[in-house]
N, C-alpha and C positions, 0 to 999 in steps of 0.2 A: 282229430287231428285238421280237418278243414276249419276249425275256428284258431286254431295254434297259426296254420298258414297265413290266416288273415291278419293275425298280430305281427307277423314277421315282415310281409310285404309293404307296410307302410313304413317300417323300422330301416327297410333295404333302401328305398325311395329318398328318405331323408338324408341316409350316408352318403349316396350317389350326388345327390345334388351339393352337399357340402363340398364333394369333391371336385366338382365342375366348376363350383364358386371359386375354390381355392386356386384352380387350374388356370382360370380366368382373370384371378387377380395378380397371380405370380406372372402370368404373360404380360401385363400391363406395367409392370414393375419392371421389367427387362426392356421394354422399348426406348430404342436410340435414336436422339436427334439425328436427322442427316446433317453430313457434313456439308457446310456452306462457306465459300471464299469471303474473307471478310477485310482481309487485309493484303495490300501489296506494296512490296518495297524494293529498291534499284538493287543491286547486288555490288559490291566493290568493285572499282573499274569501270563501271557500265556508264556513269555519269562523269562529265569534266575532261573526257578526252579531247585531243585535237587533231583534226584532220584538214587535209586540202579539200576546197569546194568541188562539188560534183564528183566527189570519191569516198568508196566506202570506207568507214572506220575498221583500223587494225583489229580492234577487238569486238566481239558481238555484244549486243546490249543484252543483259539478263536482267531479269526481275524474279522475286520470291512470293510465292503467294501463300499464306496461312488460313486456315479456318477459324472457326467461332472458339476452339478451344487453344489457338496458338499453336496447333500442330500444321507441318509442312502439307498442303492442298494438291494431291494429285488430281491430274483430268479438269483442274480449272482451265476456261478459255480466257485469255489476255486478247486483248484488242488493242494495236498498237495505231497510232495517228501523227503524223506528223505535223507540227503547228507552225504557219510563216515563219520564217519566208520561205520554207521550201525542202525539200529533198524527197526520199523516198525509202520506203523498208520492202525488204523482200517478201514478207508475207504480211497479210492484215490482221491476222490473228494466230495466234498459236497455243498450245496446249502445255499445261504446267506436266513434269513428269515426277517419278516417283519420291525426288527429293523437293517438289514443289517448285521447280524454276521453269522458267520458260524464255526462250532466246528470240531476237532476231537481229539482222544484220541492217545497219543504218548507212544508207548514202545521202552525204550532205548534198543540201542546195548549193546554188551556186551564187550567195550572199555571203560576205565576209561579216565576221563577228559570231556571237552568241546564235544557235541553234536549238530548237527544244522538240521533244519526241515524248508525248504521253502514254503509259502503259494502263489501261483500264480493265477493271475486272467486273463480273456480273454485279448489278447492284450500284455501280456509280463508283465505288473507290478509285482512285489512280495516282500514279506516280510523274512527275516530269523529270527527264532526262535532259540533260543539255550536254552540247558540244560546242567547240570553238572552230570555226571555218577559218582555213587561213589561206592565202593564195596558193594556186598551184603552181609547177615547173615554170619557171622562166622560159619565156618564147620570143620576146622581142626587145631589142635597145634601140631606142630611138632618140636623134636629137631634138633638144627641146628649144635651146636658144645658145648664141653666141658663133655661129658659122658664119663664114665670109668676111671676117672682119679686118680691117687695115690699120694698121699701127703704125703712127708716125715715130722715127728716132729709135735710136739705138736703146736697150736698156729700159722700156716701158712695158707697161702690163696690160695685157687682153682684158677684155671685160670676160665673166665667166663663161666657160663653155660647159653646158649643161645636159647631162643624157637621161633617159627616164627608163628603166625595167619593169616590164608587166609581164604578166601571163597571158595565157590565150584570150581571156574574158577582159584583158585591161587592166586587173588588178595590180595594184602596184608591189614589187617586191622589194621587202624590207630587209635591209643587214646583208645585201650581196656585195662582192667585192667586182668594183670595175678598175681595170686595167688601162693605163694609159702610156702614148709613148709618141715622139715627135720623130720624122724621119729626114728632118732639116734643121736639126738644132734649135735655138731658142730653150729657156729654162722653165721648166713644168713646177708648179707649184706642188704638185705631188704625181708619183707614178701609180698609184693605189689609192683609191677610195673606196667608201662603202654606203650604198644606197639608204637614203632616211627614211621616213614614215611616208612618205610621198612616192618612194620608190627612185628618188633624183640622187644623182651624184654629179660633182663638177669639178673644174681646175680653171686657173687661168694658166697664161703663157706670159714669160717675157722676154722682149726681142733679142736679138744677138746684136753682135757689133756692127753689123754689114746687112745691107737691105736685101731680102729674100722672100721667097714664097714657101709657107710654111703648111704641113701636113700633120695634122694630130689625130690617131687614132683612138678609139674607145673600144673595150673588148670587155665581155662577160663569158664567164664557162659557158661554152658551148652553144653561145648567141652569135650570130653574125657581128661582126664589129663595122660601127659606124665612123667615118673620116670627117674632121673639121678641117676647113682651110683658113688660112689668114696671111695676109701680106704686110711685110714690114718695110717701110720705105726709109 
């Protein structure tokens, strides 16, 4: 009996070794590589927005992050950085949700034109998001030239009376309506004009048949009016 047990024991050890080796081999084959963020893109509507300077864009900026298998990546860190000429975001970083999306709210800077925001993931991949910054609300209508003229004779035309419409930072307001009126006669070249690319609008005035002092006002919606004077002799 002792001799038979000595024969069985080595065989049992061999079987156990095979089982352990097989288990180890199977474990190695089932190892899954960790998910890594490899791509980031801006979602529709995030880039190309237009907003007023120093104001938050209406639509949040959103990016979509995928892993090495092109699947949505949850839990990826996105770093947001505003590129010159300025502006701010409400958070320097955000984390992707179960759909692989992360967002931030972007407040534009004070410079007109194209502004840029970068969204970067670990590893350095990034996407550029742009927005167009336009002037803010009109706050000031100012005389530029043409005030206090003296025009000799009836039926003669003045030099241009020019106004400029700007926002709180002095940026020109383009395409706004300026309304003109005279309280003392004369013929205006227009009663309504539109501000040009520099925020300016203008008219001329033809003198009446008799000598008089003229008062011509320019107004824009919600803005204090300005008054030009002119003397017709």
